[in-house]
C-alpha positions, -999 to 999 in steps of 0.1 A, spaced: -73 206 486 -40 218 471 -36 230 436 -34 202 410 -1 198 392 18 214 422 56 207 424 65 179 447 83 193 478 108 165 480 114 154 444 113 189 429 95 177 398 62 188 383 34 163 386 24 147 353 2 163 326 -35 160 327 -38 126 311 -75 130 304 -66 150 273 -49 120 257 -65 93 236 -52 62 252 -66 26 252 -86 12 281 -77 -24 290 -102 -40 314 -95 -77 313 -73 -80 344 -102 -101 357 -97 -125 328 -60 -127 335 -66 -136 372 -93 -161 362 -69 -176 337 -42 -184 362 -69 -197 386 -83 -219 358 -50 -236 352 -46 -244 389 -82 -255 392 -80 -279 362 -48 -295 373 -58 -297 410 -91 -314 403 -77 -338 377 -44 -345 396 -23 -342 364 11 -325 364 6 -309 398 43 -303 401 43 -282 370 17 -259 385 39 -252 415 69 -247 392 50 -222 371 37 -204 402 73 -201 414 83 -184 381 54 -160 384 64 -152 420 97 -138 407 78 -110 390 53 -104 419 47 -70 436 45 -70 474 16 -50 489 14 -37 525 5 -66 548 9 -90 519 30 -116 537 2 -135 554 -19 -157 531 -52 -167 547 -61 -205 548 -94 -197 531 -114 -167 520 -137 -173 549 -108 -166 572 -109 -129 562 -137 -112 581 -159 -93 558 -145 -109 526 -115 -103 504 -106 -73 481 -87 -76 449 -75 -46 429 -75 -51 391 -57 -25 370 -54 -19 333 -24 2 323 -14 23 292 23 13 289 37 11 254 63 -14 265 61 -46 244 31 -33 224 24 -37 187 30 -3 172 7 -12 143 -22 -16 167 -12 13 189 3 41 168 6 65 197 33 42 211 55 51 181 51 88 189 61 85 226 35 112 233 28 100 268 59 85 286 54 65 318 26 41 327 -8 50 342 -37 30 356 -63 39 330 -87 12 344 -90 7 382 -114 -18 396 -119 -29 432 -134 -64 434 -150 -74 467 -158 -110 474 -178 -115 506 -173 -144 529 -207 -160 536 -230 -159 517 -209 -153 486 -214 -120 468 -192 -102 443 -192 -64 438 -169 -47 412 -163 -10 418 -150 9 388 -131 41 396 -131 67 369 -95 73 357 -99 112 357 -114 114 393 -94 136 415 -81 119 447 -53 123 472 -23 100 465 -3 90 496 35 87 498 46 56 479 77 35 478 101 40 448 123 15 430 154 32 444 143 26 479 130 61 485 95 74 488 75 98 468 58 128 484 20 126 490 -1 146 465 -35 162 466 -61 166 439 -45 143 413 -62 121 388 -62 86 402 -45 73 370 -14 91 381 -9 67 411 6 39 389 30 65 373 43 75 407 47 41 424 34 12 403 8 -13 414 16 -9 451 9 29 449 -24 24 432 -34 -1 459 -25 24 487 -44 51 469 -76 30 466 -73 19 502 -71 56 513 -101 65 491 -124 36 501 -113 27 536 -110 -9 524 -79 -31 528 -66 -47 496 -52 -82 499 -44 -89 463 -38 -70 431 -31 -75 394 -22 -52 365 -25 -60 327 -13 -41 296 -29 -38 262 -15 -68 244 -24 -90 274 -60 -79 270 -60 -91 234 -45 -125 242 -68 -131 271 -100 -123 252 -88 -147 224 -83 -174 250 -118 -172 264 -133 -175 229 -150 -141 227 -177 -123 247 -212 -115 235 -222 -78 234 -252 -58 223 -251 -25 203 -284 -6 199 -273 13 168 -244 14 143 -210 25 158 -181 39 139 -153 54 160 -121 68 143 -103 70 176 -104 32 183 -111 20 147 -141 1 159 -171 -3 135 -201 -23 146 -236 -26 131 -266 -26 154 -273 -60 170 -255 -88 188 -218 -94 183 -192 -119 197 -160 -99 203 -125 -111 209 -89 -101 203 -83 -66 189 -120 -60 184 -127 -67 221 -101 -42 232 -115 -16 208 -149 -21 223 -135 -17 258 -116 15 248 -145 32 229 -156 65 244 -163 90 216 -188 68 198 -211 59 226 -233 76 252 -222 112 260 -187 105 248 -172 106 283 -151 81 303 -182 75 325 -201 62 295 -171 40 287 -172 25 322 -208 13 317 -198 -1 283 -170 -21 300 -195 -33 326 -217 -47 299 -187 -66 286 -178 -79 321 -214 -89 329 -216 -109 297 -182 -124 304 -193 -135 339 -224 -152 325 -202 -170 300 -177 -181 327 -205 -195 348 -219 -214 318 -209 -249 306 -192 -232 277 -162 -224 299 -162 -238 335 -171 -273 323 -146 -273 294 -111 -282 307 -94 -274 273 -109 -239 273 -98 -234 309 -63 -247 302 -59 -224 272 -71 -194 293 -47 -203 321 -17 -210 299 -23 -177 281 -23 -159 315 9 -176 325 26 -164 293 14 -128 298 32 -128 332 65 -140 317 62 -116 288 57 -86 311 21 -80 301 6 -90 335 18 -81 370 6 -99 401 9 -92 438 27 -119 456 -4 -133 472 -19 -142 438 11 -164 430 -2 -189 456 -19 -218 437 -41 -228 466 -55 -192 469 -61 -191 432 -82 -222 435 -101 -208 465 -110 -177 446 -123 -197 416 -144 -220 439 -157 -190 458 -172 -171 428 -181 -197 403 -217 -202 415 -226 -167 429 -262 -157 418 -263 -132 390 -283 -107 411 -254 -108 437 -227 -100 411 -229 -62 410 -209 -38 388 -210 -2 400 -192 30 393 -176 50 421 -201 80 423 -188 113 409 -199 148 399 -185 174 375 -171 207 387 -162 235 363 -125 246 364 -119 281 375 -102 303 349 -98 276 323 -118 254 300 -131 220 310 -143 204 342 -130 181 369 -144 148 380 -148 147 418 -159 119 442 -193 118 459 -179 103 492 -213 104 510 -228 80 485 -197 59 483 -197 55 521 -232 38 519 -218 13 494 -187 4 513 -205 1 546 -229 -24 530 -199 -44 517 -183 -45 551 -216 -58 566 -221 -82 537 -255 -69 529 -272 -75 495 -274 -44 473 -302 -29 453 -294 -4 426 -316 26 423 -296 47 399 -292 45 361 -273 17 344 -248 44 332 -239 78 345 -226 86 310 -256 72 291 -234 44 276 -259 15 281 -295 8 287 -311 -23 304 -329 -45 278 -337 -77 296 -328 -102 323 -305 -133 321 -315 -167 334 -294 -181 361 -277 -214 352 -280 -245 374 -253 -244 401 -225 -269 395 -220 -297 420 -191 -291 443 -177 -298 477 -182 -275 507 -174 -238 498 -139 -236 512 -129 -272 510 -95 -279 494 -102 -287 457 -91 -323 450 -95 -335 486 -118 -364 494 -133 -348 524 -170 -355 527 -196 -327 533 -208 -324 569 -242 -341 571 -252 -318 600 -249 -289 576 -278 -302 556 -306 -311 581 -339 -326 571 -357 -299 551 -390 -309 567 -378 -295 600 -357 -267 588 -369 -232 596 -370 -210 565 -343 -184 565 -353 -149 572 -349 -127 541 -319 -104 543 -324 -67 545 -312 -52 512 -294 -19 511 -307 5 485 -277 23 471 -280 61 465 -291 70 430 -257 87 425 -243 52 420 -247 39 385 -243 3 376 -258 -31 367 -260 -67 379 -250 -98 360 -287 -106 359 -294 -75 338 -288 -76 300 -277 -42 287 -271 -27 253 -246 -1 243 -261 32 231 -245 50 202 -235 86 207 -264 109 195 
């Protein structure tokens, strides 16, 4: 592995400073943004109202889209992608278009450029449906491949860089290529969201319930919460997602598990009648997402501007069992730096290989590690699965009048019981939780 911060042989510039030393916000709601656009198309497609406006809006979004490698072929359904589909969701730290009153560091220009401070790979399996969200720590050292530049050139490949430098060097496409190289997975779709977009999207969903085991007061984010249950939205939601110093061991790894508590609760809300059965909430969520694209707070790959695909994604994930919605952290370990203070965050690829092999084989996962590698949360209970909503066949075109195939539902009296699937026990190096697990944030001791 080459020395970090080495000069690029082609560009002649130094690699960027170690961003882990900066106190920058941590957006996480790229998932909300994608679901928001999906919701708008879903509502309009099902009701048959103003269909043309959806296509018109999608056309406007496409003007700002990022093209990924192999992005030009849109599958007719998620089931057409063997092994499932992968979406990359990124939260960036750009100060462009941000409210300086909320983000004072933007007035100081202490960190020019834009980095992917949150990087999540979302894997949706084909059949049966499962969802696995892999959070990649922003400070983890990885190799960054050569990436296309705006001027038509190409950056030099780099070794041993923090993964949040990939967006700095080549935008969303470069982060996608870096994650593909790290995981061995092909990424079909990607989205990136900035800070203000996070605030607006959390407002649109009406807040997310979180649990705090003790009082929290963090001067870095400005968040103050008393012990107990809270419904967070807007600025407060972003503060909760950013918080690091006030919880667990104060590390970015603890922050990831805190974000996973938020996402897990958000998924349960999205699957409940409070959101999916309320067209006005869905429409508000989707309209907000559309506005974030036009305002430059949300960037999509070209595939996600296809309305039909958006609907397919929504239909594919809306009834997945809680136990099969899994949030994990890419496994890491610390290594002390030689000749200087601090430590580096390095990947445990042997454990990660077990995870991605299971995803490729669409095997159910069993977590054996802690809920948080950074002591950020603890499991406190289990959530009840809501009754699945009635819908057409999994990959049927929403709004079509196609009837389900009767042969797919034979007489239960003569149906052989399905053999239980063999679950894959993930190595204990992999921390995480399922949507079925209710967790509570642990204050820093």
